[in-house]
N, C-alpha and C positions, 0 to 999 in steps of 0.2 A: 380229129381222131386218125384220119389217114396219114398225116404228117408225122405223128408220133410213132405210128406203126412202122412206117419207112425208116425213120431214124433208129428205132430199136432194132430192126433187122440189119441195118448198116453196122451199128455197134456189135452186134453178135457176129456178123460176118468179119468185121475187122479183128475182133478177138480171136476168132478161129484161125484167120490168116496169120496173126501174130504167134499163136501157139504153135502152129505148123512150121513156122520160121525159126522158132527158138528151139524146137525139139531135137535137132542135131546137136546143138550146142549144150544143151542140158544133159544129153546122153554121154557126152564126154566130159562132164564137169569133174574137176579134180580139187584137191586140197588147195585152199587159198590162205593168205595171210589173215590171221584173225580167227581162223578155225580152231576149236578146241579138240586136240587128239588125246589128251591124257597126260599124266605125269609119270607114268611108269613105262618100262620098255614094253611090258605085256600090253598095255593099253594102247600105245602108239602103234606097235606092231599090228594089233588086231583091227585098228581103224584104217590104217594104210592098206593092209592087204585086202580089206573089205572094199576098198575103193579101186583095186586093181594093181597096186604098187607091189613090186618084188623088193624085199629089204636086202641090201647088201650088208649094211654095218649100222649099228646104233652105239653112240658113245656119249658119255656125259663129260662136258667141259665146263667147270665153273658153274654158272646159273643157267646153262644151256644144255639141251640134248640135241646133238647133231645126228641126223638120219641121212644115210646114203642109200638111195633107192632108184629103181627104174620103173617106168610105166611106158608102154607103147614104144619101146626101143629108145627112150629119152632118159638120161640120168639126171637125177635131181639131188641136191643137198637141201634138206628141210631142217630148219632150226626151230627149236621149241623151247619156250620158257619152262624151266623145271617147276617153278612155284604154281603157275596157272595152267600148264598144259597147252598154252596157246602157241599157234604158229607165229613166229616173229619174222621170218625170212625164208624165201624159197629161192634157190639158184639153180639154173639149168647149167648142168655140167658140160662144158664143151671138151670134145675129144681134140687130140692134136690135129693139125692141119692136115687135110686130105692129101696123101702123097700120089694120087693118081695122075698128077701133071708132071711127074718126074721122068 
């Protein structure tokens, strides 16, 4: 009985340590490929703004909705399938090369 009690406490302790280690990553979780945001501009805007994104532009091109947005000072281009509302690609937009070295 003592052995199973010790094992049980170790598992609980390990789970607690894991939860604490993952907490910062979960706090900054963002939209990922495969997430469903909706298929209308209103649905997409609401979902992204709820997650902390600032929407710069939304436009429909063929069978994709392209969203330009920023979050935490990082610019993103998020592509969403119009039929399913699913995120199919996320690109981090890189600014021009830093000119501080001139």
